[in-house]
C-alpha positions as YAML, in Angstrom:
chain: A
units: angstrom
residues:
- id: 1
  name: UNK
  ca: [38.30, -34.33, -45.66]
- id: 2
  name: UNK
  ca: [34.75, -35.09, -46.76]
- id: 3
  name: UNK
  ca: [33.22, -36.49, -49.92]
- id: 4
  name: UNK
  ca: [30.82, -33.85, -51.34]
- id: 5
  name: UNK
  ca: [28.58, -34.40, -54.34]
- id: 6
  name: UNK
  ca: [27.08, -31.67, -56.51]
- id: 7
  name: UNK
  ca: [23.81, -32.36, -58.31]
- id: 8
  name: UNK
  ca: [21.71, -30.85, -61.09]
- id: 9
  name: UNK
  ca: [18.54, -32.65, -62.17]
- id: 10
  name: UNK
  ca: [15.99, -30.31, -63.80]
- id: 11
  name: UNK
  ca: [16.29, -27.40, -66.24]
- id: 12
  name: UNK
  ca: [18.71, -26.57, -69.02]
- id: 13
  name: UNK
  ca: [21.80, -24.62, -70.04]
- id: 14
  name: UNK
  ca: [25.03, -23.91, -68.16]
- id: 15
  name: UNK
  ca: [23.69, -21.60, -65.45]
- id: 16
  name: UNK
  ca: [23.27, -24.55, -63.09]
- id: 17
  name: UNK
  ca: [26.95, -25.40, -63.44]
- id: 18
  name: UNK
  ca: [28.21, -21.83, -63.13]
- id: 19
  name: UNK
  ca: [26.32, -21.58, -59.82]
- id: 20
  name: UNK
  ca: [27.83, -24.75, -58.36]
- id: 21
  name: UNK
  ca: [31.35, -24.58, -59.74]
- id: 22
  name: UNK
  ca: [32.78, -21.79, -57.51]
- id: 23
  name: UNK
  ca: [31.40, -23.55, -54.42]
- id: 24
  name: UNK
  ca: [32.98, -26.84, -55.49]
- id: 25
  name: UNK
  ca: [36.32, -25.15, -56.11]
- id: 26
  name: UNK
  ca: [36.25, -23.40, -52.74]
- id: 27
  name: UNK
  ca: [35.41, -26.62, -50.89]
- id: 28
  name: UNK
  ca: [38.12, -28.47, -52.78]
- id: 29
  name: UNK
  ca: [40.60, -25.77, -51.74]
- id: 30
  name: UNK
  ca: [39.60, -26.53, -48.15]
- id: 31
  name: UNK
  ca: [40.63, -30.15, -48.64]
- id: 32
  name: UNK
  ca: [37.34, -31.78, -49.53]
- id: 33
  name: UNK
  ca: [36.71, -34.17, -52.43]
- id: 34
  name: UNK
  ca: [34.04, -33.04, -54.87]
- id: 35
  name: UNK
  ca: [32.37, -34.51, -57.95]
- id: 36
  name: UNK
  ca: [29.44, -33.53, -60.16]
- id: 37
  name: UNK
  ca: [26.29, -35.39, -61.22]
- id: 38
  name: UNK
  ca: [24.85, -33.30, -64.04]
- id: 39
  name: UNK
  ca: [21.78, -33.52, -66.23]
- id: 40
  name: UNK
  ca: [24.14, -32.66, -69.10]
- id: 41
  name: UNK
  ca: [27.70, -33.79, -68.19]
- id: 42
  name: UNK
  ca: [29.09, -31.63, -71.02]
- id: 43
  name: UNK
  ca: [27.56, -28.42, -69.69]
- id: 44
  name: UNK
  ca: [30.16, -26.00, -68.40]
- id: 45
  name: UNK
  ca: [33.06, -28.09, -69.67]
- id: 46
  name: UNK
  ca: [34.56, -24.93, -71.19]
- id: 47
  name: UNK
  ca: [34.48, -23.01, -67.90]
- id: 48
  name: UNK
  ca: [37.72, -22.29, -66.09]
- id: 49
  name: UNK
  ca: [38.32, -24.90, -63.39]
- id: 50
  name: UNK
  ca: [35.68, -27.42, -64.49]
- id: 51
  name: UNK
  ca: [38.32, -29.88, -65.67]
- id: 52
  name: UNK
  ca: [39.40, -30.35, -62.04]
- id: 53
  name: UNK
  ca: [36.29, -32.38, -61.25]
- id: 54
  name: UNK
  ca: [34.87, -35.76, -62.20]
- id: 55
  name: UNK
  ca: [31.50, -35.46, -63.96]
- id: 56
  name: UNK
  ca: [28.80, -38.09, -64.42]
- id: 57
  name: UNK
  ca: [25.26, -38.03, -65.73]
- id: 58
  name: UNK
  ca: [22.41, -37.46, -63.30]
- id: 59
  name: UNK
  ca: [19.30, -39.68, -63.25]
- id: 60
  name: UNK
  ca: [16.70, -38.41, -65.70]
- id: 61
  name: UNK
  ca: [12.96, -38.93, -66.00]
- id: 62
  name: UNK
  ca: [12.14, -39.98, -69.57]
- id: 63
  name: UNK
  ca: [8.34, -40.23, -69.42]
- id: 64
  name: UNK
  ca: [5.79, -37.98, -71.06]
- id: 65
  name: UNK
  ca: [4.85, -34.58, -69.64]
- id: 66
  name: UNK
  ca: [1.55, -34.50, -67.75]
- id: 67
  name: UNK
  ca: [0.93, -30.74, -68.05]
- id: 68
  name: UNK
  ca: [1.73, -28.77, -71.20]
- id: 69
  name: UNK
  ca: [1.59, -25.45, -69.32]
- id: 70
  name: UNK
  ca: [2.23, -26.10, -65.60]
- id: 71
  name: UNK
  ca: [0.43, -23.73, -63.26]
- id: 72
  name: UNK
  ca: [2.69, -24.17, -60.22]
- id: 73
  name: UNK
  ca: [5.81, -25.98, -59.08]
- id: 74
  name: UNK
  ca: [3.77, -29.03, -58.16]
- id: 75
  name: UNK
  ca: [2.63, -29.39, -61.77]
- id: 76
  name: UNK
  ca: [6.21, -28.92, -62.98]
- id: 77
  name: UNK
  ca: [7.26, -31.84, -60.78]
- id: 78
  name: UNK
  ca: [4.42, -33.90, -62.25]
- id: 79
  name: UNK
  ca: [6.18, -33.60, -65.60]
- id: 80
  name: UNK
  ca: [9.34, -35.19, -64.19]
- id: 81
  name: UNK
  ca: [8.03, -38.35, -62.57]
- id: 82
  name: UNK
  ca: [6.91, -36.97, -59.20]
- id: 83
  name: UNK
  ca: [3.24, -37.69, -59.85]
- id: 84
  name: UNK
  ca: [3.67, -41.39, -59.13]
- id: 85
  name: UNK
  ca: [5.46, -43.05, -56.21]
- id: 86
  name: UNK
  ca: [6.77, -45.88, -58.38]
- id: 87
  name: UNK
  ca: [8.36, -43.49, -60.87]
- id: 88
  name: UNK
  ca: [9.78, -41.30, -58.12]
- id: 89
  name: UNK
  ca: [11.19, -44.34, -56.32]
- id: 90
  name: UNK
  ca: [13.15, -45.25, -59.44]
- id: 91
  name: UNK
  ca: [14.68, -41.78, -59.52]
- id: 92
  name: UNK
  ca: [15.48, -41.84, -55.82]
- id: 93
  name: UNK
  ca: [17.02, -45.31, -56.02]
- id: 94
  name: UNK
  ca: [19.23, -44.14, -58.89]
- id: 95
  name: UNK
  ca: [20.36, -41.16, -56.81]
- id: 96
  name: UNK
  ca: [20.97, -43.40, -53.78]
- id: 97
  name: UNK
  ca: [23.35, -45.50, -55.84]
- id: 98
  name: UNK
  ca: [25.27, -42.37, -56.85]
- id: 99
  name: UNK
  ca: [25.28, -40.82, -53.38]
- id: 100
  name: UNK
  ca: [26.12, -43.93, -51.41]
- id: 101
  name: UNK
  ca: [29.68, -42.78, -50.60]
- id: 102
  name: UNK
  ca: [28.71, -39.12, -50.18]
- id: 103
  name: UNK
  ca: [28.82, -37.21, -46.91]
- id: 104
  name: UNK
  ca: [27.14, -34.04, -48.15]
- id: 105
  name: UNK
  ca: [25.00, -33.01, -51.13]
- id: 106
  name: UNK
  ca: [24.99, -29.56, -52.72]
- id: 107
  name: UNK
  ca: [22.24, -29.26, -55.33]
- id: 108
  name: UNK
  ca: [21.01, -26.80, -57.90]
- id: 109
  name: UNK
  ca: [17.51, -27.92, -58.90]
- id: 110
  name: UNK
  ca: [17.69, -31.60, -57.92]
- id: 111
  name: UNK
  ca: [14.62, -32.39, -55.76]
- id: 112
  name: UNK
  ca: [14.90, -36.18, -56.02]
- id: 113
  name: UNK
  ca: [18.56, -35.98, -55.00]
- id: 114
  name: UNK
  ca: [17.40, -34.22, -51.80]
- id: 115
  name: UNK
  ca: [14.88, -37.01, -51.20]
- id: 116
  name: UNK
  ca: [17.63, -39.61, -51.69]
- id: 117
  name: UNK
  ca: [19.88, -37.69, -49.30]
- id: 118
  name: UNK
  ca: [17.17, -37.77, -46.65]
- id: 119
  name: UNK
  ca: [16.83, -41.54, -47.01]
- id: 120
  name: UNK
  ca: [20.59, -41.93, -46.59]
- id: 121
  name: UNK
  ca: [20.82, -39.57, -43.64]
- id: 122
  name: UNK
  ca: [23.04, -37.19, -45.64]
- id: 123
  name: UNK
  ca: [22.78, -33.42, -45.07]
- id: 124
  name: UNK
  ca: [21.93, -31.50, -48.22]
- id: 125
  name: UNK
  ca: [21.77, -27.90, -49.37]
- id: 126
  name: UNK
  ca: [19.80, -26.41, -52.26]
- id: 127
  name: UNK
  ca: [21.69, -23.44, -53.67]
- id: 128
  name: UNK
  ca: [19.57, -21.83, -56.37]
- id: 129
  name: UNK
  ca: [17.25, -19.03, -57.32]
- id: 130
  name: UNK
  ca: [13.70, -18.73, -56.05]
- id: 131
  name: UNK
  ca: [11.88, -20.47, -58.93]
- id: 132
  name: UNK
  ca: [12.76, -23.94, -57.66]
- id: 133
  name: UNK
  ca: [12.29, -23.21, -53.94]
- id: 134
  name: UNK
  ca: [8.57, -22.54, -53.41]
- id: 135
  name: UNK
  ca: [7.28, -21.20, -50.09]
- id: 136
  name: UNK
  ca: [6.09, -23.73, -47.53]
- id: 137
  name: UNK
  ca: [2.44, -23.16, -48.44]
- id: 138
  name: UNK
  ca: [-0.18, -25.61, -49.62]
- id: 139
  name: UNK
  ca: [-0.56, -25.56, -52.50]
- id: 140
  name: UNK
  ca: [2.59, -24.01, -53.99]
- id: 141
  name: UNK
  ca: [1.72, -20.55, -55.38]
- id: 142
  name: UNK
  ca: [0.56, -20.19, -58.99]
- id: 143
  name: UNK
  ca: [3.22, -19.26, -61.53]
- id: 144
  name: UNK
  ca: [0.84, -17.94, -64.20]
- id: 145
  name: UNK
  ca: [-1.12, -15.46, -62.12]
- id: 146
  name: UNK
  ca: [-2.30, -13.68, -65.26]
- id: 147
  name: UNK
  ca: [-4.42, -16.73, -66.11]
- id: 148
  name: UNK
  ca: [-7.46, -18.17, -64.26]
- id: 149
  name: UNK
  ca: [-6.00, -20.58, -61.70]
- id: 150
  name: UNK
  ca: [-8.44, -23.10, -60.18]
- id: 151
  name: UNK
  ca: [-7.22, -23.65, -56.60]
- id: 152
  name: UNK
  ca: [-8.62, -27.19, -56.67]
- id: 153
  name: UNK
  ca: [-6.28, -28.06, -59.55]
- id: 154
  name: UNK
  ca: [-3.25, -26.69, -57.69]
- id: 155
  name: UNK
  ca: [-4.19, -28.58, -54.54]
- id: 156
  name: UNK
  ca: [-4.69, -31.82, -56.44]
- id: 157
  name: UNK
  ca: [-1.30, -31.51, -58.13]
- id: 158
  name: UNK
  ca: [0.54, -30.78, -54.88]
- id: 159
  name: UNK
  ca: [-1.34, -33.51, -53.03]
- id: 160
  name: UNK
  ca: [-0.20, -36.14, -55.55]
- id: 161
  name: UNK
  ca: [3.42, -34.94, -55.45]
- id: 162
  name: UNK
  ca: [3.55, -34.79, -51.65]
- id: 163
  name: UNK
  ca: [1.91, -38.22, -51.44]
- id: 164
  name: UNK
  ca: [4.49, -39.72, -53.81]
- id: 165
  name: UNK
  ca: [7.37, -38.11, -51.89]
- id: 166
  name: UNK
  ca: [6.04, -39.36, -48.56]
- id: 167
  name: UNK
  ca: [5.46, -42.88, -49.85]
- id: 168
  name: UNK
  ca: [9.12, -43.02, -50.89]
- id: 169
  name: UNK
  ca: [10.32, -41.51, -47.61]
- id: 170
  name: UNK
  ca: [8.17, -43.93, -45.61]
- id: 171
  name: UNK
  ca: [9.82, -46.89, -47.35]
- id: 172
  name: UNK
  ca: [13.07, -45.84, -45.67]
- id: 173
  name: UNK
  ca: [11.59, -44.87, -42.32]
- id: 174
  name: UNK
  ca: [11.97, -41.14, -42.90]
- id: 175
  name: UNK
  ca: [9.56, -38.50, -41.60]
- id: 176
  name: UNK
  ca: [7.00, -37.15, -44.11]
- id: 177
  name: UNK
  ca: [6.78, -33.61, -45.47]
- id: 178
  name: UNK
  ca: [3.60, -31.53, -45.37]
- id: 179
  name: UNK
  ca: [4.24, -29.44, -48.50]
- id: 180
  name: UNK
  ca: [6.64, -29.37, -51.43]
- id: 181
  name: UNK
  ca: [8.35, -26.37, -49.85]
- id: 182
  name: UNK
  ca: [9.04, -28.47, -46.74]
- id: 183
  name: UNK
  ca: [11.45, -30.52, -48.83]
- id: 184
  name: UNK
  ca: [13.85, -27.56, -48.76]
- id: 185
  name: UNK
  ca: [13.15, -26.27, -45.24]
- id: 186
  name: UNK
  ca: [16.48, -25.70, -43.51]
- id: 187
  name: UNK
  ca: [18.26, -26.89, -46.65]
- id: 188
  name: UNK
  ca: [18.16, -23.84, -48.92]
- id: 189
  name: UNK
  ca: [20.22, -20.78, -49.81]
- id: 190
  name: UNK
  ca: [18.20, -18.29, -51.88]
- id: 191
  name: UNK
  ca: [20.57, -16.82, -54.44]
- id: 192
  name: UNK
  ca: [18.39, -13.87, -55.34]
- id: 193
  name: UNK
  ca: [17.13, -10.47, -54.15]
- id: 194
  name: UNK
  ca: [13.62, -9.52, -53.03]
- id: 195
  name: UNK
  ca: [13.09, -7.54, -56.26]
- id: 196
  name: UNK
  ca: [13.85, -10.64, -58.37]
- id: 197
  name: UNK
  ca: [12.14, -13.28, -56.23]
- id: 198
  name: UNK
  ca: [9.37, -14.72, -58.36]
- id: 199
  name: UNK
  ca: [7.48, -15.53, -55.15]
- id: 200
  name: UNK
  ca: [7.00, -12.00, -53.75]
- id: 201
  name: UNK
  ca: [4.48, -13.47, -51.29]
- id: 202
  name: UNK
  ca: [7.26, -15.56, -49.68]
- id: 203
  name: UNK
  ca: [7.56, -13.25, -46.67]
- id: 204
  name: UNK
  ca: [10.75, -12.79, -44.63]
- id: 205
  name: UNK
  ca: [13.60, -14.90, -45.97]
- id: 206
  name: UNK
  ca: [17.37, -15.09, -45.99]
- id: 207
  name: UNK
  ca: [18.54, -13.75, -49.34]
- id: 208
  name: UNK
  ca: [22.17, -14.44, -50.18]
- id: 209
  name: UNK
  ca: [22.14, -12.47, -53.42]
- id: 210
  name: UNK
  ca: [24.35, -13.88, -56.13]
- id: 211
  name: UNK
  ca: [27.85, -15.00, -55.23]
- id: 212
  name: UNK
  ca: [30.68, -15.00, -57.71]
- id: 213
  name: UNK
  ca: [29.92, -17.52, -60.42]
- id: 214
  name: UNK
  ca: [31.91, -19.40, -63.00]
- id: 215
  name: UNK
  ca: [32.60, -17.42, -66.17]
- id: 216
  name: UNK
  ca: [34.79, -17.36, -69.23]
- id: 217
  name: UNK
  ca: [38.15, -15.65, -69.51]
- id: 218
  name: UNK
  ca: [37.85, -13.98, -72.93]
- id: 219
  name: UNK
  ca: [37.97, -10.15, -72.88]
- id: 220
  name: UNK
  ca: [37.71, -8.99, -76.51]
- id: 221
  name: UNK
  ca: [38.04, -5.29, -77.36]
- id: 222
  name: UNK
  ca: [34.80, -3.41, -77.92]
- id: 223
  name: UNK
  ca: [34.01, -2.94, -81.62]
- id: 224
  name: UNK
  ca: [33.84, 0.56, -83.02]
- id: 225
  name: UNK
  ca: [30.46, 2.26, -83.31]
- id: 226
  name: UNK
  ca: [28.58, 5.41, -82.38]
- id: 227
  name: UNK
  ca: [25.67, 3.73, -80.58]
- id: 228
  name: UNK
  ca: [25.38, 2.37, -77.04]
- id: 229
  name: UNK
  ca: [27.73, -0.39, -75.96]
- id: 230
  name: UNK
  ca: [25.77, -3.61, -75.60]
- id: 231
  name: UNK
  ca: [26.78, -6.82, -73.86]
- id: 232
  name: UNK
  ca: [24.58, -9.76, -74.84]
- id: 233
  name: UNK
  ca: [24.29, -13.46, -74.02]
- id: 234
  name: UNK
  ca: [21.80, -15.29, -76.24]
- id: 235
  name: UNK
  ca: [20.91, -18.74, -77.56]
- id: 236
  name: UNK
  ca: [21.71, -19.55, -81.18]
- id: 237
  name: UNK
  ca: [18.23, -21.06, -81.65]
- id: 238
  name: UNK
  ca: [16.42, -17.84, -80.68]
- id: 239
  name: UNK
  ca: [14.14, -17.28, -83.68]
- id: 240
  name: UNK
  ca: [14.35, -13.49, -83.64]
- id: 241
  name: UNK
  ca: [18.16, -13.43, -83.39]
- id: 242
  name: UNK
  ca: [18.69, -12.29, -87.02]
- id: 243
  name: UNK
  ca: [16.26, -9.38, -86.53]
- id: 244
  name: UNK
  ca: [17.99, -8.36, -83.29]
- id: 245
  name: UNK
  ca: [21.40, -8.40, -84.99]
- id: 246
  name: UNK
  ca: [20.03, -6.20, -87.77]
- id: 247
  name: UNK
  ca: [18.68, -3.72, -85.21]
- id: 248
  name: UNK
  ca: [22.01, -3.56, -83.36]
- id: 249
  name: UNK
  ca: [23.92, -3.03, -86.58]
- id: 250
  name: UNK
  ca: [21.45, -0.34, -87.72]
- id: 251
  name: UNK
  ca: [21.97, 1.50, -84.43]
- id: 252
  name: UNK
  ca: [25.75, 1.22, -84.92]
- id: 253
  name: UNK
  ca: [25.86, -0.22, -81.40]
- id: 254
  name: UNK
  ca: [29.25, -1.71, -80.41]
- id: 255
  name: UNK
  ca: [28.13, -5.15, -79.28]
- id: 256
  name: UNK
  ca: [29.84, -8.14, -77.68]
- id: 257
  name: UNK
  ca: [27.50, -11.09, -78.05]
- id: 258
  name: UNK
  ca: [28.14, -14.57, -76.62]
- id: 259
  name: UNK
  ca: [26.16, -17.10, -78.63]
- id: 260
  name: UNK
  ca: [27.34, -20.72, -78.56]
- id: 261
  name: UNK
  ca: [26.86, -22.58, -81.81]
- id: 262
  name: UNK
  ca: [25.92, -19.49, -83.80]
- id: 263
  name: UNK
  ca: [25.36, -19.96, -87.52]
- id: 264
  name: UNK
  ca: [28.53, -19.45, -89.55]
- id: 265
  name: UNK
  ca: [26.71, -17.34, -92.11]
- id: 266
  name: UNK
  ca: [25.59, -14.88, -89.42]
- id: 267
  name: UNK
  ca: [29.10, -14.70, -88.05]
- id: 268
  name: UNK
  ca: [30.49, -13.88, -91.48]
- id: 269
  name: UNK
  ca: [27.76, -11.36, -92.19]
- id: 270
  name: UNK
  ca: [28.70, -9.20, -89.20]
- id: 271
  name: UNK
  ca: [32.45, -9.78, -89.17]
- id: 272
  name: UNK
  ca: [34.33, -6.51, -88.93]
- id: 273
  name: UNK
  ca: [31.25, -4.45, -88.04]
- id: 274
  name: UNK
  ca: [29.93, -3.10, -84.75]
- id: 275
  name: UNK
  ca: [28.49, -6.50, -83.71]
- id: 276
  name: UNK
  ca: [31.11, -9.00, -82.54]
- id: 277
  name: UNK
  ca: [29.80, -12.58, -82.28]
- id: 278
  name: UNK
  ca: [31.62, -15.07, -80.06]
- id: 279
  name: UNK
  ca: [30.96, -18.68, -79.15]
- id: 280
  name: UNK
  ca: [33.69, -18.65, -76.49]
- id: 281
  name: UNK
  ca: [32.68, -17.69, -72.93]
- id: 282
  name: UNK
  ca: [33.61, -14.13, -72.05]
- id: 283
  name: UNK
  ca: [34.51, -12.58, -68.70]
- id: 284
  name: UNK
  ca: [31.19, -10.96, -67.81]
- id: 285
  name: UNK
  ca: [32.52, -9.26, -64.68]
- id: 286
  name: UNK
  ca: [35.28, -7.49, -66.62]
- id: 287
  name: UNK
  ca: [33.13, -6.41, -69.56]
- id: 288
  name: UNK
  ca: [29.93, -5.21, -67.86]
- id: 289
  name: UNK
  ca: [31.39, -2.05, -66.32]
- id: 290
  name: UNK
  ca: [31.98, -0.62, -69.82]
- id: 291
  name: UNK
  ca: [28.59, -1.61, -71.24]
- id: 292
  name: UNK
  ca: [25.57, 0.68, -71.53]
- id: 293
  name: UNK
  ca: [22.91, -1.99, -71.95]
- id: 294
  name: UNK
  ca: [22.62, -5.74, -71.42]
- id: 295
  name: UNK
  ca: [20.58, -8.13, -73.54]
- id: 296
  name: UNK
  ca: [19.85, -11.67, -72.39]
- id: 297
  name: UNK
  ca: [17.06, -14.20, -72.26]
- id: 298
  name: UNK
  ca: [16.24, -13.16, -68.72]
- id: 299
  name: UNK
  ca: [18.27, -15.78, -66.87]
- id: 300
  name: UNK
  ca: [18.50, -14.91, -63.21]
- id: 301
  name: UNK
  ca: [22.29, -14.82, -63.04]
- id: 302
  name: UNK
  ca: [22.78, -12.59, -66.08]
- id: 303
  name: UNK
  ca: [19.93, -10.29, -65.06]
- id: 304
  name: UNK
  ca: [21.25, -9.87, -61.53]
- id: 305
  name: UNK
  ca: [24.79, -9.23, -62.78]
- id: 306
  name: UNK
  ca: [23.51, -6.52, -65.12]
- id: 307
  name: UNK
  ca: [21.51, -4.76, -62.39]
- id: 308
  name: UNK
  ca: [24.37, -4.99, -59.90]
- id: 309
  name: UNK
  ca: [26.48, -3.18, -62.51]
- id: 310
  name: UNK
  ca: [23.74, -0.54, -62.84]
- id: 311
  name: UNK
  ca: [22.92, -1.50, -66.45]
- id: 312
  name: UNK
  ca: [19.35, -1.53, -67.81]
- id: 313
  name: UNK
  ca: [18.21, -4.80, -69.36]
- id: 314
  name: UNK
  ca: [16.44, -5.93, -72.51]
- id: 315
  name: UNK
  ca: [15.15, -9.42, -71.69]
- id: 316
  name: UNK
  ca: [14.06, -11.87, -74.39]
- id: 317
  name: UNK
  ca: [12.67, -14.82, -72.41]
- id: 318
  name: UNK
  ca: [12.22, -18.20, -74.08]
- id: 319
  name: UNK
  ca: [10.65, -20.11, -71.18]
- id: 320
  name: UNK
  ca: [8.52, -19.60, -68.07]
- id: 321
  name: UNK
  ca: [11.21, -18.96, -65.45]
- id: 322
  name: UNK
  ca: [12.91, -16.35, -67.65]
- id: 323
  name: UNK
  ca: [9.55, -14.73, -68.34]
- id: 324
  name: UNK
  ca: [8.77, -14.47, -64.62]
- id: 325
  name: UNK
  ca: [12.14, -12.85, -63.93]
- id: 326
  name: UNK
  ca: [11.55, -10.48, -66.85]
- id: 327
  name: UNK
  ca: [8.21, -9.44, -65.32]
- id: 328
  name: UNK
  ca: [9.95, -8.64, -62.03]
- id: 329
  name: UNK
  ca: [12.55, -6.49, -63.83]
- id: 330
  name: UNK
  ca: [9.93, -4.64, -65.87]
- id: 331
  name: UNK
  ca: [7.79, -4.02, -62.79]
- id: 332
  name: UNK
  ca: [10.83, -2.71, -60.95]
- id: 333
  name: UNK
  ca: [11.43, -0.36, -63.88]
- id: 334
  name: UNK
  ca: [14.99, -1.39, -64.74]
- id: 335
  name: UNK
  ca: [14.37, -2.79, -68.19]
- id: 336
  name: UNK
  ca: [12.07, -3.96, -70.96]
- id: 337
  name: UNK
  ca: [11.04, -7.41, -72.12]
- id: 338
  name: UNK
  ca: [9.84, -9.09, -75.30]
- id: 339
  name: UNK
  ca: [7.37, -11.88, -74.52]
- id: 340
  name: UNK
  ca: [7.93, -15.31, -76.11]
- id: 341
  name: UNK
  ca: [6.11, -15.69, -79.40]
- id: 342
  name: UNK
  ca: [5.98, -11.95, -80.14]
- id: 343
  name: UNK
  ca: [5.71, -11.53, -83.90]
- id: 344
  name: UNK
  ca: [8.21, -9.12, -85.50]
- id: 345
  name: UNK
  ca: [9.41, -7.48, -82.26]
- id: 346
  name: UNK
  ca: [10.55, -3.88, -82.68]
- id: 347
  name: UNK
  ca: [14.05, -4.22, -81.26]
- id: 348
  name: UNK
  ca: [15.17, -0.81, -82.52]
- id: 349
  name: UNK
  ca: [12.41, 0.93, -80.60]
- id: 350
  name: UNK
  ca: [13.15, -1.06, -77.43]
- id: 351
  name: UNK
  ca: [16.89, -0.35, -77.61]
- id: 352
  name: UNK
  ca: [16.29, 3.32, -78.33]
- id: 353
  name: UNK
  ca: [13.90, 3.59, -75.38]
- id: 354
  name: UNK
  ca: [16.42, 2.01, -73.03]
- id: 355
  name: UNK
  ca: [19.15, 4.29, -74.32]
- id: 356
  name: UNK
  ca: [17.27, 7.59, -74.26]
- id: 357
  name: UNK
  ca: [14.95, 7.23, -71.25]
- id: 358
  name: UNK
  ca: [17.07, 7.78, -68.11]
- id: 359
  name: UNK
  ca: [14.44, 6.18, -65.87]
- id: 360
  name: UNK
  ca: [15.61, 2.65, -66.73]
- id: 361
  name: UNK
  ca: [19.23, 3.40, -65.94]
- id: 362
  name: UNK
  ca: [18.13, 5.22, -62.80]
- id: 363
  name: UNK
  ca: [16.29, 2.16, -61.50]
- id: 364
  name: UNK
  ca: [19.17, -0.14, -62.43]
- id: 365
  name: UNK
  ca: [21.56, 2.15, -60.59]
- id: 366
  name: UNK
  ca: [19.18, 2.20, -57.63]
- id: 367
  name: UNK
  ca: [19.42, -1.60, -57.53]
- id: 368
  name: UNK
  ca: [23.21, -1.36, -57.77]
- id: 369
  name: UNK
  ca: [23.29, 1.21, -54.99]
- id: 370
  name: UNK
  ca: [21.13, -0.99, -52.78]
- id: 371
  name: UNK
  ca: [23.11, -4.20, -53.28]
- id: 372
  name: UNK
  ca: [26.35, -3.25, -55.00]
- id: 373
  name: UNK
  ca: [28.12, -2.84, -51.66]
- id: 374
  name: UNK
  ca: [26.93, -6.30, -50.66]
- id: 375
  name: UNK
  ca: [30.03, -8.42, -50.19]
- id: 376
  name: UNK
  ca: [29.55, -11.23, -52.69]
- id: 377
  name: UNK
  ca: [32.66, -12.87, -51.32]
- id: 378
  name: UNK
  ca: [31.04, -12.84, -47.88]
- id: 379
  name: UNK
  ca: [27.93, -14.47, -49.34]
- id: 380
  name: UNK
  ca: [30.15, -17.25, -50.64]
- id: 381
  name: UNK
  ca: [31.88, -17.53, -47.27]
- id: 382
  name: UNK
  ca: [28.49, -17.85, -45.55]
- id: 383
  name: UNK
  ca: [27.51, -20.71, -47.84]
- id: 384
  name: UNK
  ca: [30.82, -22.45, -47.22]
- id: 385
  name: UNK
  ca: [30.31, -22.07, -43.48]
- id: 386
  name: UNK
  ca: [26.82, -23.53, -43.90]
- id: 387
  name: UNK
  ca: [28.30, -26.49, -45.77]
- id: 388
  name: UNK
  ca: [31.01, -27.18, -43.21]
- id: 389
  name: UNK
  ca: [28.60, -26.81, -40.29]
- id: 390
  name: UNK
  ca: [26.40, -29.46, -41.92]
- id: 391
  name: UNK
  ca: [29.46, -31.65, -42.51]
- id: 392
  name: UNK
  ca: [30.27, -31.67, -38.81]
- id: 393
  name: UNK
  ca: [27.13, -33.73, -38.33]
- id: 394
  name: UNK
  ca: [27.51, -35.77, -41.50]
- id: 395
  name: UNK
  ca: [27.87, -39.54, -41.47]
- id: 396
  name: UNK
  ca: [31.33, -41.05, -41.94]
- id: 397
  name: UNK
  ca: [32.37, -42.54, -45.25]
- id: 398
  name: UNK
  ca: [30.21, -45.52, -46.14]
- id: 399
  name: UNK
  ca: [32.02, -48.70, -47.08]
- id: 400
  name: UNK
  ca: [31.91, -49.88, -50.66]
- id: 401
  name: UNK
  ca: [28.78, -51.86, -51.40]
- id: 402
  name: UNK
  ca: [28.90, -55.62, -51.08]
- id: 403
  name: UNK
  ca: [26.63, -57.88, -53.07]
- id: 404
  name: UNK
  ca: [24.48, -58.41, -50.00]
- id: 405
  name: UNK
  ca: [23.67, -54.71, -49.46]
- id: 406
  name: UNK
  ca: [20.52, -53.17, -50.87]
- id: 407
  name: UNK
  ca: [19.34, -49.66, -51.54]
- id: 408
  name: UNK
  ca: [16.32, -50.25, -49.29]
- id: 409
  name: UNK
  ca: [18.39, -50.02, -46.10]
- id: 410
  name: UNK
  ca: [16.40, -47.83, -43.68]
- id: 411
  name: UNK
  ca: [17.77, -44.63, -42.24]
- id: 412
  name: UNK
  ca: [16.48, -41.62, -40.34]
- id: 413
  name: UNK
  ca: [16.38, -38.08, -41.72]
...
């Protein structure tokens, strides 16, 4: 039996937990001990099986953002303490304290946890979508390619991040990295598909697709209505949510909408009509087959699940990663998107277009035909095999710390 830690450091919402939870449960079933270090320890607490695991808070950078609109992954890392070796060392030391007894690290967007693992000689694996695993190029590719992107600025950002990482690694006698992407070389499972990879210039890569993820158990009946059946997963703070609900009701579209923390007044307004609002997690896999359309904020997991079911997508992104995924879907032809900040979006027109134009469904079904036969259980098995292969070379349990031990003990990567 091995001690395996699961880490989430950057980003928001429960998608990070739903990605890691099935892997943790599978490894636990194989006799390993697992625990979670989460940016938000409460995230995913309502998911089936989460109560089986101990959860603690992950180290967090609390300084000010350097870039208001980051141009690449290097600039994103600047905003979380990676621009300065002293700040990064504090993060890494905090992770070292948490990982001291660990034999293996499985992370979903936790770069400083990977750095800490290297300094402890612990194997690690990044299991996430492409946004947080840039190619091994210098500099990391631009994210906002529709804007002028000075290469010098990208190089300067990456140079500072790589320098800070290497200064921390050098303090523990660990080999340096040449690029940010090198941090994940040999330590990554890309849970995406070429059509959804936000780095289309990545070149040949091992794509695992999406494995089975954690989900709710609720399967409510579809409301009555003459319009298209819509499954939706949205944030309660989405500013245009009232307008979207009005459009769905006007189209008489039977809708099952998961929206945690939704306003009570909105819930009462639509009670008994075609739009059913729920703040309890629903079983996406059981409900999608009967849906006609899917609405979400463009999260990778929800988008991929919709396309694998052959359902066209209306994406309403609220942040950069969602927007980039939305662009990939729109360019592929399997859905439409509403850009953040759009004033008075015409949801009725978008929903009608998706319903009446067969091209969107055709492209979604093409995606499903291409990857629907992909054995998602086999993808999970491959990741588990990867984990256990790494564990065979993992260090033994470390003894409990004594007062004379320090976190500056040197180790080789």
